[in-house]
C-alpha positions as CSV (number, residue, x, y, z in Angstrom):
1,M,-0.4,-15.7,2.0
2,L,3.3,-15.1,1.1
3,K,6.1,-15.6,3.5
4,N,7.6,-12.6,5.4
5,T,11.0,-13.3,3.9
6,T,9.6,-12.6,0.5
7,F,8.7,-9.1,1.6
8,E,11.9,-8.4,3.5
9,K,13.7,-8.6,0.1
10,W,11.8,-5.4,-0.9
11,I,13.6,-3.3,1.8
12,G,15.6,-0.6,0.2
13,T,13.3,-0.5,-2.9
14,S,12.0,2.9,-4.0
15,L,8.4,3.3,-5.2
16,G,7.4,6.7,-6.4
17,N,8.6,9.1,-3.7
18,Y,8.8,6.4,-1.0
19,R,11.7,4.2,0.0
20,L,10.9,1.0,1.9
21,E,12.9,1.1,5.1
22,Q,11.5,-1.8,7.2
23,F,9.1,-4.7,6.9
24,I,6.4,-4.3,9.7
25,E,3.9,-7.0,9.2
26,Q,1.9,-9.2,6.9
27,S,-1.9,-8.8,7.1
28,N,-4.8,-10.3,5.2
29,W,-4.7,-7.4,2.9
30,G,-1.0,-7.5,2.1
31,P,2.4,-6.5,3.5
32,V,3.0,-3.3,5.6
33,F,6.3,-1.4,5.5
34,L,7.8,1.6,7.2
35,A,8.6,3.9,4.4
36,R,10.3,7.3,4.1
37,T,9.9,9.9,1.4
38,N,12.8,10.9,-0.7
39,A,12.2,14.6,0.0
40,S,12.1,14.4,3.8
41,S,12.8,12.1,6.8
42,T,9.1,11.7,7.5
43,D,8.1,8.1,8.3
44,Y,4.9,6.6,6.8
45,Q,3.3,3.2,6.9
46,L,3.0,1.9,3.4
47,R,0.4,-0.9,2.9
48,F,0.3,-3.0,-0.2
49,L,-3.1,-4.4,-1.2
50,I,-2.7,-7.7,-2.9
51,G,-5.4,-8.1,-5.6
52,P,-7.0,-11.3,-6.6
53,A,-4.7,-13.6,-8.6
54,N,-5.6,-15.0,-12.1
55,Q,-8.0,-12.3,-13.1
56,S,-9.0,-11.5,-16.6
57,S,-8.0,-8.1,-17.9
58,K,-11.7,-6.9,-17.6
59,G,-11.9,-8.3,-14.0
60,H,-8.6,-6.5,-13.1
61,E,-10.0,-3.3,-14.6
62,L,-13.2,-3.6,-12.5
63,Y,-11.1,-4.3,-9.4
64,L,-9.0,-1.2,-9.9
65,E,-12.1,1.0,-10.5
66,R,-13.7,-0.3,-7.3
67,F,-10.5,0.2,-5.4
68,Q,-10.1,3.8,-6.6
69,Y,-13.7,4.6,-5.7
70,Q,-13.3,3.1,-2.2
71,A,-10.0,4.9,-1.7
72,S,-11.5,8.2,-2.7
73,Q,-14.4,7.6,-0.2
74,I,-11.9,6.7,2.6
75,A,-9.7,9.7,1.8
76,T,-12.6,12.0,2.7
77,L,-13.0,10.6,6.2
78,Q,-11.8,12.9,9.0
79,H,-11.6,11.7,12.6
80,P,-8.8,12.0,15.3
81,D,-8.4,8.2,15.3
82,I,-8.1,7.8,11.5
83,L,-4.8,8.5,9.8
84,P,-5.0,10.5,6.6
85,F,-4.9,8.6,3.3
86,I,-1.9,10.3,1.6
87,A,-1.4,8.6,-1.8
88,W,-1.8,5.4,-3.8
89,L,0.6,4.0,-6.3
90,Y,-0.3,1.4,-8.9
């Protein structure tokens, strides 16, 4: 797992329509940031998923396909205790 100071360097970075405002935590999946859209002052939690290191290009392709499938399945879930899945960037 990477050190928190590595992720704190990303504060102020823009990714797509999101600007990283604050580092929140490091989880087993990857870092979580407070982010804000460029178009509004709405706050979001932006979670990075760190993929397996040292993968072949075919392995990376399969990982992305699996991730996109699972993300599309998660995006369809609706429950008061589940936050909506808004977007993914890659």
